[in-house]
PDBQT receptor file of N, H, CA, C and O in Angstrom, charges set to zero:
ATOM      1  N   MET A   1      86.886 100.464  76.507  1.00  0.00    +0.000 N 
ATOM      2  CA  MET A   1      87.026  99.836  77.793  1.00  0.00    +0.000 C 
ATOM      3  C   MET A   1      88.156  98.795  77.701  1.00  0.00    +0.000 C 
ATOM      4  O   MET A   1      88.015  97.804  76.984  1.00  0.00    +0.000 OA
ATOM      5  N   THR A   2      89.248  99.000  78.398  1.00  0.00    +0.000 N 
ATOM      6  H   THR A   2      89.364  99.804  78.980  1.00  0.00    +0.000 HD
ATOM      7  CA  THR A   2      90.311  97.991  78.458  1.00  0.00    +0.000 C 
ATOM      8  C   THR A   2      90.555  97.659  79.868  1.00  0.00    +0.000 C 
ATOM      9  O   THR A   2      90.714  98.544  80.708  1.00  0.00    +0.000 OA
ATOM     10  N   ALA A   3      90.589  96.390  80.152  1.00  0.00    +0.000 N 
ATOM     11  H   ALA A   3      90.460  95.671  79.469  1.00  0.00    +0.000 HD
ATOM     12  CA  ALA A   3      90.961  95.876  81.481  1.00  0.00    +0.000 C 
ATOM     13  C   ALA A   3      92.480  95.696  81.479  1.00  0.00    +0.000 C 
ATOM     14  O   ALA A   3      93.060  95.269  80.481  1.00  0.00    +0.000 OA
ATOM     15  N   LYS A   4      93.102  96.019  82.582  1.00  0.00    +0.000 N 
ATOM     16  H   LYS A   4      92.631  96.366  83.392  1.00  0.00    +0.000 HD
ATOM     17  CA  LYS A   4      94.531  95.914  82.748  1.00  0.00    +0.000 C 
ATOM     18  C   LYS A   4      94.875  95.220  84.088  1.00  0.00    +0.000 C 
ATOM     19  O   LYS A   4      94.021  95.061  84.960  1.00  0.00    +0.000 OA
ATOM     20  N   PHE A   5      96.106  94.830  84.215  1.00  0.00    +0.000 N 
ATOM     21  H   PHE A   5      96.800  94.960  83.507  1.00  0.00    +0.000 HD
ATOM     22  CA  PHE A   5      96.623  94.349  85.446  1.00  0.00    +0.000 C 
ATOM     23  C   PHE A   5      97.247  95.547  86.186  1.00  0.00    +0.000 C 
ATOM     24  O   PHE A   5      97.845  96.417  85.553  1.00  0.00    +0.000 OA
ATOM     25  N   LEU A   6      97.116  95.592  87.482  1.00  0.00    +0.000 N 
ATOM     26  H   LEU A   6      96.630  94.885  87.996  1.00  0.00    +0.000 HD
ATOM     27  CA  LEU A   6      97.710  96.647  88.317  1.00  0.00    +0.000 C 
ATOM     28  C   LEU A   6      98.601  96.089  89.341  1.00  0.00    +0.000 C 
ATOM     29  O   LEU A   6      98.251  95.106  89.994  1.00  0.00    +0.000 OA
ATOM     30  N   LYS A   7      99.776  96.686  89.523  1.00  0.00    +0.000 N 
ATOM     31  H   LYS A   7     100.060  97.484  88.993  1.00  0.00    +0.000 HD
ATOM     32  CA  LYS A   7     100.641  96.364  90.663  1.00  0.00    +0.000 C 
ATOM     33  C   LYS A   7     100.236  97.332  91.747  1.00  0.00    +0.000 C 
ATOM     34  O   LYS A   7     100.307  98.548  91.567  1.00  0.00    +0.000 OA
ATOM     35  N   VAL A   8      99.804  96.786  92.886  1.00  0.00    +0.000 N 
ATOM     36  H   VAL A   8      99.746  95.798  93.032  1.00  0.00    +0.000 HD
ATOM     37  CA  VAL A   8      99.304  97.650  93.999  1.00  0.00    +0.000 C 
ATOM     38  C   VAL A   8     100.130  97.338  95.257  1.00  0.00    +0.000 C 
ATOM     39  O   VAL A   8     100.722  96.267  95.390  1.00  0.00    +0.000 OA
ATOM     40  N   SER A   9     100.144  98.320  96.173  1.00  0.00    +0.000 N 
ATOM     41  H   SER A   9      99.663  99.189  96.064  1.00  0.00    +0.000 HD
ATOM     42  CA  SER A   9     100.862  98.225  97.368  1.00  0.00    +0.000 C 
ATOM     43  C   SER A   9      99.823  98.284  98.536  1.00  0.00    +0.000 C 
ATOM     44  O   SER A   9      99.028  99.222  98.571  1.00  0.00    +0.000 OA
ATOM     45  N   CYS A  10      99.809  97.356  99.444  1.00  0.00    +0.000 N 
ATOM     46  H   CYS A  10     100.455  96.594  99.416  1.00  0.00    +0.000 HD
ATOM     47  CA  CYS A  10      98.890  97.340 100.560  1.00  0.00    +0.000 C 
ATOM     48  C   CYS A  10      99.225  98.572 101.467  1.00  0.00    +0.000 C 
ATOM     49  O   CYS A  10     100.388  98.877 101.731  1.00  0.00    +0.000 OA
ATOM     50  N   ARG A  11      98.182  99.231 101.908  1.00  0.00    +0.000 N 
ATOM     51  H   ARG A  11      97.237  98.983 101.694  1.00  0.00    +0.000 HD
ATOM     52  CA  ARG A  11      98.352 100.350 102.752  1.00  0.00    +0.000 C 
ATOM     53  C   ARG A  11      98.819 100.038 104.183  1.00  0.00    +0.000 C 
ATOM     54  O   ARG A  11      99.447 100.851 104.861  1.00  0.00    +0.000 OA
ATOM     55  N   ASP A  12      98.478  98.828 104.592  1.00  0.00    +0.000 N 
ATOM     56  H   ASP A  12      97.967  98.167 104.042  1.00  0.00    +0.000 HD
ATOM     57  CA  ASP A  12      98.827  98.356 105.986  1.00  0.00    +0.000 C 
ATOM     58  C   ASP A  12     100.237  97.806 106.084  1.00  0.00    +0.000 C 
ATOM     59  O   ASP A  12     100.958  98.152 107.020  1.00  0.00    +0.000 OA
ATOM     60  N   CYS A  13     100.656  96.960 105.152  1.00  0.00    +0.000 N 
ATOM     61  H   CYS A  13     100.071  96.679 104.392  1.00  0.00    +0.000 HD
ATOM     62  CA  CYS A  13     101.957  96.291 105.349  1.00  0.00    +0.000 C 
ATOM     63  C   CYS A  13     102.950  96.559 104.158  1.00  0.00    +0.000 C 
ATOM     64  O   CYS A  13     104.091  96.099 104.198  1.00  0.00    +0.000 OA
ATOM     65  N   SER A  14     102.526  97.267 103.161  1.00  0.00    +0.000 N 
ATOM     66  H   SER A  14     101.599  97.641 103.129  1.00  0.00    +0.000 HD
ATOM     67  CA  SER A  14     103.342  97.623 101.966  1.00  0.00    +0.000 C 
ATOM     68  C   SER A  14     103.719  96.422 101.079  1.00  0.00    +0.000 C 
ATOM     69  O   SER A  14     104.619  96.517 100.244  1.00  0.00    +0.000 OA
ATOM     70  N   ASN A  15     103.038  95.323 101.266  1.00  0.00    +0.000 N 
ATOM     71  H   ASN A  15     102.307  95.245 101.944  1.00  0.00    +0.000 HD
ATOM     72  CA  ASN A  15     103.246  94.166 100.363  1.00  0.00    +0.000 C 
ATOM     73  C   ASN A  15     102.694  94.524  98.974  1.00  0.00    +0.000 C 
ATOM     74  O   ASN A  15     101.615  95.100  98.835  1.00  0.00    +0.000 OA
ATOM     75  N   GLU A  16     103.480  94.157  97.958  1.00  0.00    +0.000 N 
ATOM     76  H   GLU A  16     104.356  93.689  98.071  1.00  0.00    +0.000 HD
ATOM     77  CA  GLU A  16     102.949  94.422  96.529  1.00  0.00    +0.000 C 
ATOM     78  C   GLU A  16     102.304  93.209  96.001  1.00  0.00    +0.000 C 
ATOM     79  O   GLU A  16     102.744  92.083  96.235  1.00  0.00    +0.000 OA
ATOM     80  N   SER A  17     101.219  93.452  95.262  1.00  0.00    +0.000 N 
ATOM     81  H   SER A  17     100.861  94.366  95.073  1.00  0.00    +0.000 HD
ATOM     82  CA  SER A  17     100.443  92.360  94.630  1.00  0.00    +0.000 C 
ATOM     83  C   SER A  17     100.030  92.820  93.271  1.00  0.00    +0.000 C 
ATOM     84  O   SER A  17      99.958  94.019  93.002  1.00  0.00    +0.000 OA
ATOM     85  N   ILE A  18      99.751  91.846  92.387  1.00  0.00    +0.000 N 
ATOM     86  H   ILE A  18      99.809  90.872  92.605  1.00  0.00    +0.000 HD
ATOM     87  CA  ILE A  18      99.286  92.144  91.034  1.00  0.00    +0.000 C 
ATOM     88  C   ILE A  18      97.829  91.704  91.005  1.00  0.00    +0.000 C 
ATOM     89  O   ILE A  18      97.499  90.563  91.327  1.00  0.00    +0.000 OA
ATOM     90  N   ILE A  19      96.938  92.665  90.600  1.00  0.00    +0.000 N 
ATOM     91  H   ILE A  19      97.206  93.592  90.338  1.00  0.00    +0.000 HD
ATOM     92  CA  ILE A  19      95.514  92.336  90.558  1.00  0.00    +0.000 C 
ATOM     93  C   ILE A  19      94.967  92.763  89.201  1.00  0.00    +0.000 C 
ATOM     94  O   ILE A  19      95.580  93.525  88.454  1.00  0.00    +0.000 OA
ATOM     95  N   PHE A  20      93.813  92.244  88.934  1.00  0.00    +0.000 N 
ATOM     96  H   PHE A  20      93.315  91.625  89.542  1.00  0.00    +0.000 HD
ATOM     97  CA  PHE A  20      93.057  92.556  87.700  1.00  0.00    +0.000 C 
ATOM     98  C   PHE A  20      92.232  93.798  87.886  1.00  0.00    +0.000 C 
ATOM     99  O   PHE A  20      91.545  93.849  88.906  1.00  0.00    +0.000 OA
ATOM    100  N   SER A  21      92.202  94.811  87.043  1.00  0.00    +0.000 N 
ATOM    101  H   SER A  21      92.760  94.770  86.214  1.00  0.00    +0.000 HD
ATOM    102  CA  SER A  21      91.495  96.017  87.211  1.00  0.00    +0.000 C 
ATOM    103  C   SER A  21      89.988  95.830  87.259  1.00  0.00    +0.000 C 
ATOM    104  O   SER A  21      89.284  96.698  87.776  1.00  0.00    +0.000 OA
ATOM    105  N   ARG A  22      89.466  94.712  86.732  1.00  0.00    +0.000 N 
ATOM    106  H   ARG A  22      90.038  94.007  86.312  1.00  0.00    +0.000 HD
ATOM    107  CA  ARG A  22      88.023  94.420  86.726  1.00  0.00    +0.000 C 
ATOM    108  C   ARG A  22      87.716  93.205  87.533  1.00  0.00    +0.000 C 
ATOM    109  O   ARG A  22      86.902  92.377  87.125  1.00  0.00    +0.000 OA
ATOM    110  N   ALA A  23      88.368  93.071  88.704  1.00  0.00    +0.000 N 
ATOM    111  H   ALA A  23      89.030  93.743  89.035  1.00  0.00    +0.000 HD
ATOM    112  CA  ALA A  23      88.154  91.931  89.559  1.00  0.00    +0.000 C 
ATOM    113  C   ALA A  23      86.720  91.819  89.966  1.00  0.00    +0.000 C 
ATOM    114  O   ALA A  23      86.116  92.842  90.290  1.00  0.00    +0.000 OA
ATOM    115  N   SER A  24      86.120  90.631  89.973  1.00  0.00    +0.000 N 
ATOM    116  H   SER A  24      86.611  89.801  89.710  1.00  0.00    +0.000 HD
ATOM    117  CA  SER A  24      84.727  90.420  90.298  1.00  0.00    +0.000 C 
ATOM    118  C   SER A  24      84.536  89.877  91.700  1.00  0.00    +0.000 C 
ATOM    119  O   SER A  24      83.417  89.601  92.131  1.00  0.00    +0.000 OA
ATOM    120  N   THR A  25      85.660  89.728  92.410  1.00  0.00    +0.000 N 
ATOM    121  H   THR A  25      86.569  89.953  92.059  1.00  0.00    +0.000 HD
ATOM    122  CA  THR A  25      85.538  89.214  93.831  1.00  0.00    +0.000 C 
ATOM    123  C   THR A  25      86.417  90.157  94.699  1.00  0.00    +0.000 C 
ATOM    124  O   THR A  25      87.209  90.962  94.209  1.00  0.00    +0.000 OA
ATOM    125  N   THR A  26      86.212  89.991  96.012  1.00  0.00    +0.000 N 
ATOM    126  H   THR A  26      85.568  89.338  96.411  1.00  0.00    +0.000 HD
ATOM    127  CA  THR A  26      86.977  90.774  96.980  1.00  0.00    +0.000 C 
ATOM    128  C   THR A  26      88.374  90.193  96.996  1.00  0.00    +0.000 C 
ATOM    129  O   THR A  26      88.535  88.975  97.077  1.00  0.00    +0.000 OA
ATOM    130  N   ILE A  27      89.400  91.050  96.919  1.00  0.00    +0.000 N 
ATOM    131  H   ILE A  27      89.270  92.039  96.854  1.00  0.00    +0.000 HD
ATOM    132  CA  ILE A  27      90.833  90.608  96.969  1.00  0.00    +0.000 C 
ATOM    133  C   ILE A  27      91.435  91.084  98.273  1.00  0.00    +0.000 C 
ATOM    134  O   ILE A  27      91.343  92.264  98.614  1.00  0.00    +0.000 OA
ATOM    135  N   SER A  28      92.055  90.164  99.006  1.00  0.00    +0.000 N 
ATOM    136  H   SER A  28      92.130  89.206  98.729  1.00  0.00    +0.000 HD
ATOM    137  CA  SER A  28      92.721  90.472 100.235  1.00  0.00    +0.000 C 
ATOM    138  C   SER A  28      94.231  90.370 100.100  1.00  0.00    +0.000 C 
ATOM    139  O   SER A  28      94.732  89.643  99.243  1.00  0.00    +0.000 OA
ATOM    140  N   CYS A  29      94.949  91.083 100.929  1.00  0.00    +0.000 N 
ATOM    141  H   CYS A  29      94.542  91.674 101.625  1.00  0.00    +0.000 HD
ATOM    142  CA  CYS A  29      96.382  91.027 100.959  1.00  0.00    +0.000 C 
ATOM    143  C   CYS A  29      96.800  89.666 101.415  1.00  0.00    +0.000 C 
ATOM    144  O   CYS A  29      96.222  89.139 102.366  1.00  0.00    +0.000 OA
ATOM    145  N   ALA A  30      97.820  89.049 100.753  1.00  0.00    +0.000 N 
ATOM    146  H   ALA A  30      98.289  89.477  99.981  1.00  0.00    +0.000 HD
ATOM    147  CA  ALA A  30      98.297  87.718 101.084  1.00  0.00    +0.000 C 
ATOM    148  C   ALA A  30      99.094  87.721 102.379  1.00  0.00    +0.000 C 
ATOM    149  O   ALA A  30      99.229  86.665 102.997  1.00  0.00    +0.000 OA
ATOM    150  N   VAL A  31      99.640  88.881 102.829  1.00  0.00    +0.000 N 
ATOM    151  H   VAL A  31      99.530  89.738 102.326  1.00  0.00    +0.000 HD
ATOM    152  CA  VAL A  31     100.451  88.927 103.967  1.00  0.00    +0.000 C 
ATOM    153  C   VAL A  31      99.617  89.231 105.258  1.00  0.00    +0.000 C 
ATOM    154  O   VAL A  31      99.684  88.502 106.248  1.00  0.00    +0.000 OA
ATOM    155  N   CYS A  32      98.853  90.311 105.197  1.00  0.00    +0.000 N 
ATOM    156  H   CYS A  32      98.798  90.904 104.393  1.00  0.00    +0.000 HD
ATOM    157  CA  CYS A  32      98.141  90.793 106.417  1.00  0.00    +0.000 C 
ATOM    158  C   CYS A  32      96.656  90.551 106.386  1.00  0.00    +0.000 C 
ATOM    159  O   CYS A  32      95.991  90.667 107.415  1.00  0.00    +0.000 OA
ATOM    160  N   GLY A  33      96.104  90.208 105.195  1.00  0.00    +0.000 N 
ATOM    161  H   GLY A  33      96.645  90.114 104.359  1.00  0.00    +0.000 HD
ATOM    162  CA  GLY A  33      94.690  89.933 105.137  1.00  0.00    +0.000 C 
ATOM    163  C   GLY A  33      93.838  91.127 104.970  1.00  0.00    +0.000 C 
ATOM    164  O   GLY A  33      92.619  90.958 104.951  1.00  0.00    +0.000 OA
ATOM    165  N   ALA A  34      94.333  92.322 104.846  1.00  0.00    +0.000 N 
ATOM    166  H   ALA A  34      95.323  92.459 104.861  1.00  0.00    +0.000 HD
ATOM    167  CA  ALA A  34      93.531  93.472 104.656  1.00  0.00    +0.000 C 
ATOM    168  C   ALA A  34      92.845  93.442 103.285  1.00  0.00    +0.000 C 
ATOM    169  O   ALA A  34      93.410  92.915 102.326  1.00  0.00    +0.000 OA
ATOM    170  N   THR A  35      91.657  93.991 103.184  1.00  0.00    +0.000 N 
ATOM    171  H   THR A  35      91.198  94.419 103.962  1.00  0.00    +0.000 HD
ATOM    172  CA  THR A  35      90.940  94.070 101.933  1.00  0.00    +0.000 C 
ATOM    173  C   THR A  35      91.605  95.080 100.976  1.00  0.00    +0.000 C 
ATOM    174  O   THR A  35      91.804  96.242 101.331  1.00  0.00    +0.000 OA
ATOM    175  N   LEU A  36      91.932  94.637  99.804  1.00  0.00    +0.000 N 
ATOM    176  H   LEU A  36      91.770  93.693  99.516  1.00  0.00    +0.000 HD
ATOM    177  CA  LEU A  36      92.559  95.538  98.807  1.00  0.00    +0.000 C 
ATOM    178  C   LEU A  36      91.471  96.111  97.847  1.00  0.00    +0.000 C 
ATOM    179  O   LEU A  36      91.427  97.310  97.570  1.00  0.00    +0.000 OA
ATOM    180  N   THR A  37      90.634  95.228  97.376  1.00  0.00    +0.000 N 
ATOM    181  H   THR A  37      90.670  94.254  97.600  1.00  0.00    +0.000 HD
ATOM    182  CA  THR A  37      89.620  95.665  96.398  1.00  0.00    +0.000 C 
ATOM    183  C   THR A  37      88.249  95.053  96.682  1.00  0.00    +0.000 C 
ATOM    184  O   THR A  37      88.170  93.975  97.271  1.00  0.00    +0.000 OA
ATOM    185  N   ASN A  38      87.175  95.717  96.278  1.00  0.00    +0.000 N 
ATOM    186  H   ASN A  38      87.239  96.593  95.799  1.00  0.00    +0.000 HD
ATOM    187  CA  ASN A  38      85.809  95.226  96.341  1.00  0.00    +0.000 C 
ATOM    188  C   ASN A  38      85.314  95.278  94.913  1.00  0.00    +0.000 C 
ATOM    189  O   ASN A  38      85.684  96.163  94.141  1.00  0.00    +0.000 OA
ATOM    190  N   PRO A  39      84.428  94.268  94.555  1.00  0.00    +0.000 N 
ATOM    191  CA  PRO A  39      83.813  94.304  93.229  1.00  0.00    +0.000 C 
ATOM    192  C   PRO A  39      82.834  95.456  93.135  1.00  0.00    +0.000 C 
ATOM    193  O   PRO A  39      82.175  95.779  94.123  1.00  0.00    +0.000 OA
ATOM    194  N   ALA A  40      82.721  96.084  91.976  1.00  0.00    +0.000 N 
ATOM    195  H   ALA A  40      83.257  95.821  91.174  1.00  0.00    +0.000 HD
ATOM    196  CA  ALA A  40      81.854  97.301  91.793  1.00  0.00    +0.000 C 
ATOM    197  C   ALA A  40      81.064  97.178  90.549  1.00  0.00    +0.000 C 
ATOM    198  O   ALA A  40      80.582  98.198  90.055  1.00  0.00    +0.000 OA
ATOM    199  N   GLY A  41      80.881  95.980  89.977  1.00  0.00    +0.000 N 
ATOM    200  H   GLY A  41      81.273  95.152  90.378  1.00  0.00    +0.000 HD
ATOM    201  CA  GLY A  41      80.048  95.872  88.761  1.00  0.00    +0.000 C 
ATOM    202  C   GLY A  41      80.724  96.336  87.507  1.00  0.00    +0.000 C 
ATOM    203  O   GLY A  41      80.062  96.611  86.506  1.00  0.00    +0.000 OA
ATOM    204  N   GLY A  42      82.055  96.430  87.542  1.00  0.00    +0.000 N 
ATOM    205  H   GLY A  42      82.592  96.207  88.356  1.00  0.00    +0.000 HD
ATOM    206  CA  GLY A  42      82.871  96.888  86.393  1.00  0.00    +0.000 C 
ATOM    207  C   GLY A  42      84.268  96.950  86.886  1.00  0.00    +0.000 C 
ATOM    208  O   GLY A  42      84.853  95.913  87.199  1.00  0.00    +0.000 OA
ATOM    209  N   LYS A  43      84.831  98.114  86.971  1.00  0.00    +0.000 N 
ATOM    210  H   LYS A  43      84.356  98.956  86.717  1.00  0.00    +0.000 HD
ATOM    211  CA  LYS A  43      86.163  98.218  87.581  1.00  0.00    +0.000 C 
ATOM    212  C   LYS A  43      86.107  97.974  89.056  1.00  0.00    +0.000 C 
ATOM    213  O   LYS A  43      85.168  98.374  89.743  1.00  0.00    +0.000 OA
ATOM    214  N   ALA A  44      87.133  97.309  89.532  1.00  0.00    +0.000 N 
ATOM    215  H   ALA A  44      87.896  96.985  88.974  1.00  0.00    +0.000 HD
ATOM    216  CA  ALA A  44      87.228  96.981  90.975  1.00  0.00    +0.000 C 
ATOM    217  C   ALA A  44      87.399  98.300  91.763  1.00  0.00    +0.000 C 
ATOM    218  O   ALA A  44      88.093  99.217  91.322  1.00  0.00    +0.000 OA
ATOM    219  N   GLN A  45      86.774  98.364  92.890  1.00  0.00    +0.000 N 
ATOM    220  H   GLN A  45      86.211  97.620  93.249  1.00  0.00    +0.000 HD
ATOM    221  CA  GLN A  45      86.946  99.535  93.750  1.00  0.00    +0.000 C 
ATOM    222  C   GLN A  45      88.158  99.315  94.633  1.00  0.00    +0.000 C 
ATOM    223  O   GLN A  45      88.165  98.394  95.450  1.00  0.00    +0.000 OA
ATOM    224  N   LEU A  46      89.179 100.138  94.487  1.00  0.00    +0.000 N 
ATOM    225  H   LEU A  46      89.174 100.886  93.823  1.00  0.00    +0.000 HD
ATOM    226  CA  LEU A  46      90.408 100.004  95.317  1.00  0.00    +0.000 C 
ATOM    227  C   LEU A  46      90.150 100.629  96.646  1.00  0.00    +0.000 C 
ATOM    228  O   LEU A  46      89.864 101.825  96.702  1.00  0.00    +0.000 OA
ATOM    229  N   VAL A  47      90.233  99.878  97.742  1.00  0.00    +0.000 N 
ATOM    230  H   VAL A  47      90.465  98.907  97.697  1.00  0.00    +0.000 HD
ATOM    231  CA  VAL A  47      89.922 100.415  99.081  1.00  0.00    +0.000 C 
ATOM    232  C   VAL A  47      91.145 100.411  99.961  1.00  0.00    +0.000 C 
ATOM    233  O   VAL A  47      91.304 101.357 100.733  1.00  0.00    +0.000 OA
ATOM    234  N   GLY A  48      92.015  99.441  99.913  1.00  0.00    +0.000 N 
ATOM    235  H   GLY A  48      91.886  98.673  99.286  1.00  0.00    +0.000 HD
ATOM    236  CA  GLY A  48      93.081  99.338 100.907  1.00  0.00    +0.000 C 
ATOM    237  C   GLY A  48      94.463  99.301 100.241  1.00  0.00    +0.000 C 
ATOM    238  O   GLY A  48      95.414  98.755 100.799  1.00  0.00    +0.000 OA
ATOM    239  N   CYS A  49      94.556  99.860  99.103  1.00  0.00    +0.000 N 
ATOM    240  H   CYS A  49      93.783 100.305  98.650  1.00  0.00    +0.000 HD
ATOM    241  CA  CYS A  49      95.893  99.768  98.350  1.00  0.00    +0.000 C 
ATOM    242  C   CYS A  49      96.115 101.060  97.490  1.00  0.00    +0.000 C 
ATOM    243  O   CYS A  49      95.208 101.847  97.218  1.00  0.00    +0.000 OA
ATOM    244  N   ASN A  50      97.351 101.188  97.114  1.00  0.00    +0.000 N 
ATOM    245  H   ASN A  50      98.088 100.549  97.335  1.00  0.00    +0.000 HD
ATOM    246  CA  ASN A  50      97.754 102.298  96.215  1.00  0.00    +0.000 C 
ATOM    247  C   ASN A  50      98.352 101.692  94.971  1.00  0.00    +0.000 C 
ATOM    248  O   ASN A  50      99.127 100.739  95.064  1.00  0.00    +0.000 OA
ATOM    249  N   VAL A  51      98.011 102.222  93.797  1.00  0.00    +0.000 N 
ATOM    250  H   VAL A  51      97.382 102.996  93.722  1.00  0.00    +0.000 HD
ATOM    251  CA  VAL A  51      98.526 101.689  92.537  1.00  0.00    +0.000 C 
ATOM    252  C   VAL A  51      99.964 102.103  92.389  1.00  0.00    +0.000 C 
ATOM    253  O   VAL A  51     100.277 103.292  92.455  1.00  0.00    +0.000 OA
ATOM    254  N   VAL A  52     100.857 101.137  92.188  1.00  0.00    +0.000 N 
ATOM    255  H   VAL A  52     100.603 100.171  92.134  1.00  0.00    +0.000 HD
ATOM    256  CA  VAL A  52     102.252 101.401  92.014  1.00  0.00    +0.000 C 
ATOM    257  C   VAL A  52     102.609 101.496  90.531  1.00  0.00    +0.000 C 
ATOM    258  O   VAL A  52     103.398 102.343  90.112  1.00  0.00    +0.000 OA
ATOM    259  N   GLU A  53     101.989 100.582  89.738  1.00  0.00    +0.000 N 
ATOM    260  H   GLU A  53     101.348  99.894  90.079  1.00  0.00    +0.000 HD
ATOM    261  CA  GLU A  53     102.262 100.542  88.295  1.00  0.00    +0.000 C 
ATOM    262  C   GLU A  53     101.104  99.926  87.562  1.00  0.00    +0.000 C 
ATOM    263  O   GLU A  53     100.401  99.076  88.108  1.00  0.00    +0.000 OA
ATOM    264  N   THR A  54     100.891 100.343  86.319  1.00  0.00    +0.000 N 
ATOM    265  H   THR A  54     101.461 101.034  85.875  1.00  0.00    +0.000 HD
ATOM    266  CA  THR A  54      99.909  99.743  85.456  1.00  0.00    +0.000 C 
ATOM    267  C   THR A  54     100.630  98.831  84.458  1.00  0.00    +0.000 C 
ATOM    268  O   THR A  54     101.497  99.291  83.715  1.00  0.00    +0.000 OA
ATOM    269  N   LEU A  55     100.280  97.553  84.439  1.00  0.00    +0.000 N 
ATOM    270  H   LEU A  55      99.575  97.180  85.042  1.00  0.00    +0.000 HD
ATOM    271  CA  LEU A  55     100.940  96.621  83.548  1.00  0.00    +0.000 C 
ATOM    272  C   LEU A  55     100.073  96.352  82.322  1.00  0.00    +0.000 C 
ATOM    273  O   LEU A  55      98.864  96.163  82.452  1.00  0.00    +0.000 OA
ATOM    274  N   GLU A  56     100.665  96.333  81.153  1.00  0.00    +0.000 N 
ATOM    275  H   GLU A  56     101.648  96.487  81.047  1.00  0.00    +0.000 HD
ATOM    276  CA  GLU A  56      99.908  96.183  79.924  1.00  0.00    +0.000 C 
ATOM    277  C   GLU A  56     100.099  94.802  79.323  1.00  0.00    +0.000 C 
ATOM    278  O   GLU A  56      99.528  94.501  78.275  1.00  0.00    +0.000 OA
TER     279      GLU A  56
């Protein structure tokens, strides 16, 4: 199990953000406020974003 950082793009406004793959809180887009991820007890559940790149 390795946690990584992900560069994601918001589905609503296309703003790119860097998030932690095992985020334990809800993450919202800094521009439009849409929910990007929800905590899922391990890996974050991506709900409003698309993964652009995996950062190591």
